[in-house]
C-alpha positions in Angstrom: 84.4 5.7 46.4 85.9 8.3 48.7 86.0 7.8 52.4 84.3 10.0 55.1 85.6 13.5 55.3 87.8 14.3 58.2 86.4 16.9 60.6 88.2 20.3 60.5 90.9 20.5 63.2 90.1 22.6 66.2 91.6 26.1 66.3 94.6 26.2 68.6 96.4 28.7 70.7 100.1 27.6 71.1 102.1 29.0 74.1 105.8 29.5 74.0 107.4 31.0 77.1 109.0 30.5 80.5 107.9 29.1 83.9 105.3 31.8 84.5 103.4 30.3 81.6 104.4 26.7 81.7 102.6 23.6 83.0 103.9 22.0 86.2 104.0 18.4 87.4 102.5 17.4 90.7 105.6 17.5 92.9 106.0 21.2 92.1 102.7 22.1 93.9 101.6 24.8 94.7 103.3 26.4 91.6 101.4 26.8 88.4 101.8 28.7 85.1 98.9 30.8 83.7 98.9 28.7 80.5 97.3 25.8 82.4 94.1 27.8 83.0 93.9 29.8 79.8 91.6 27.4 77.9 88.6 27.5 80.2 88.9 31.3 80.6 89.3 31.9 76.9 86.6 29.6 75.6 84.1 31.0 78.1 84.4 34.4 76.2 84.3 33.2 72.6 81.0 33.4 70.8 79.4 30.4 69.1 81.2 29.6 65.9 84.5 31.0 67.1 85.4 28.1 69.5 86.1 26.0 71.2 89.9 26.7 71.0 92.5 24.1 72.1 95.4 25.6 74.2 98.7 23.8 73.8 101.3 24.9 76.4 104.9 24.4 75.3 106.4 26.9 77.7 109.2 25.5 79.9 110.7 26.4 83.3 113.9 28.5 82.8 113.3 29.1 79.1 114.8 32.0 77.2 114.2 33.0 73.6 117.4 31.0 72.9 116.9 27.9 75.0 113.4 27.4 73.8 114.8 26.9 70.3 117.9 25.0 71.4 116.0 22.4 73.4 113.7 21.6 70.4 110.5 23.1 71.9 110.3 25.8 69.2 110.6 23.3 66.3 108.0 21.1 68.0 105.6 24.0 68.2 106.1 25.1 64.6 106.0 21.5 63.3 102.2 21.3 63.1 101.4 25.0 63.1 98.8 26.0 60.4 97.0 29.2 59.4 94.2 28.3 62.0 96.6 28.7 64.9 97.6 31.6 67.1 101.1 31.6 68.7 101.6 33.4 72.0 105.2 34.5 72.9 106.1 35.5 76.5 109.8 35.6 77.5 112.0 37.9 79.4 112.3 36.6 83.0 115.3 34.5 82.1 116.6 36.4 79.1 117.5 39.3 81.4 120.0 37.0 83.1 122.1 36.7 79.9 124.2 39.6 78.6 123.7 38.5 75.0 119.9 38.4 75.4 119.7 42.1 76.3 116.3 43.8 75.7 117.3 45.8 72.6 119.7 43.2 71.3 119.5 39.4 71.4 116.1 39.3 73.0 114.4 41.5 70.4 116.2 39.8 67.6 115.2 36.3 68.7 111.5 37.4 69.3 111.5 38.9 65.8 112.8 35.7 64.3 110.0 33.8 66.1 107.4 36.2 64.7 108.7 35.8 61.2 108.6 32.0 61.4 105.1 32.0 62.7 104.0 34.2 59.9 105.7 32.0 57.3 103.3 29.2 58.4 100.3 31.5 58.0 99.6 31.6 61.7 99.0 34.7 63.9 101.8 35.7 66.3 101.0 37.6 69.5 103.6 39.1 71.8 103.4 39.4 75.6 105.3 41.6 77.9 106.8 39.5 80.9 104.5 39.2 83.9 105.5 41.2 87.0 107.3 39.8 90.0 105.9 40.5 93.5 109.0 42.3 94.8 108.3 44.9 97.3 110.7 47.4 99.1 109.5 49.8 101.8 105.9 49.2 100.7 106.6 49.9 97.0 106.2 47.3 94.2 109.4 47.3 92.3 110.0 47.3 88.6 112.2 44.3 88.0 112.1 43.8 84.2 114.0 46.9 83.1 113.7 47.7 79.4 112.2 44.3 78.4 108.5 45.3 78.5 109.3 48.4 76.4 111.3 46.3 73.9 108.2 44.1 73.4 106.0 47.1 72.7 108.5 48.5 70.3 108.9 45.2 68.4 105.1 45.0 68.2 104.9 48.4 66.6 107.8 47.7 64.2 106.4 44.3 63.0 102.7 45.2 63.4 102.1 42.4 65.9 99.5 42.5 68.7 101.0 43.0 72.1 99.3 41.8 75.3 100.7 44.0 78.1 100.8 41.3 80.8 103.4 43.3 82.7 100.9 46.1 83.3 98.0 43.7 83.9 99.9 41.7 86.6 101.3 44.8 88.3 97.7 46.1 88.5 96.5 42.8 89.9 99.2 42.8 92.6 98.6 46.5 93.5 94.9 45.9 93.7 95.4 43.2 96.3 98.1 45.1 98.1 101.4 43.9 99.6 99.8 41.4 101.9 96.8 40.3 99.9 98.9 39.6 96.8 100.9 36.9 98.5 98.2 34.4 97.7 98.9 34.8 94.0 102.4 33.4 94.4 104.2 30.3 95.7 103.8 30.6 99.4 103.6 27.7 101.8 104.4 27.5 105.5 106.9 24.9 106.8 105.1 21.6 107.4 102.1 22.6 105.4 102.8 20.0 102.7 105.1 16.9 102.7 106.1 18.0 99.2 107.8 21.1 100.7 108.6 20.3 104.4 110.7 23.5 104.7 107.9 25.6 103.2 108.2 28.0 100.2 108.5 31.8 99.7 108.5 32.5 96.0 107.4 35.9 94.6 108.1 35.1 91.0 106.1 32.0 90.3 102.3 31.8 90.6 100.2 29.7 92.9 97.2 28.0 91.4 95.1 31.0 92.5 97.6 33.3 90.9 97.7 31.3 87.6 93.9 31.4 87.4 93.8 35.1 88.1 96.4 35.9 85.4 94.6 33.6 82.9 91.4 35.5 83.6 93.2 38.7 82.6 94.9 37.2 79.5 91.7 35.8 78.1 89.8 39.1 77.5 92.9 40.5 75.9 93.3 37.6 73.6 89.6 36.8 72.8 89.1 39.8 70.4 92.1 38.7 68.4 90.5 35.3 67.8 87.0 36.7 67.3 87.3 40.1 65.6 83.6 41.0 66.2 84.0 40.6 69.9 84.4 43.9 71.7 87.4 44.3 73.9 86.7 44.0 77.6 87.4 47.3 79.4 90.2 47.1 82.1 87.8 47.9 84.9 85.6 44.8 84.0 88.4 42.3 83.9 88.8 39.7 86.7 
């Protein structure tokens, strides 16, 4: 007599990336990666029968396309990956600090290898351009990622992989709020405001909780149609 059938495993979205995606521990408050808030935003958009989806965040502070593999995170991610999974790749912030991980060279080559390995397991890879930094000069929001966003788009076209343009999405979010208003999206804390950071914090790269939620709310409508093909894409003007 056979035993009871196991329920089908929930569909998963697996996140590989850097600190702007990663989960944070309590002492790092108020910093937060957007991956921590993707699940709620994404599942709210998926129609009945397409969800719920479980989000697994294996992004890490300081990660590059090389270190994510060297530290064992990539093998951990791939170890249980199946055809029901979608794997999101967002790197670039730290790759650009290494000469051998240049946009058209090591960075693109390592992303391509990740894409191939995800496909070997029957899963769906999705590429993301790196999110924007809030770096202003004389009232103008600077471009700080050089050729890296372009390299992601080119790789997506070459390998026929969906690309979520988070660089454009987050720049638009910052610009919509303006130079002053966009401060709330990032790690800002006055001296004495928290015993965790007695000297305060001024960080225009890493998101606050508000910022992480806002970015997740922009990622979700871009990702949802890839998980539910019958779901119409949300026009940019209607995104959070």
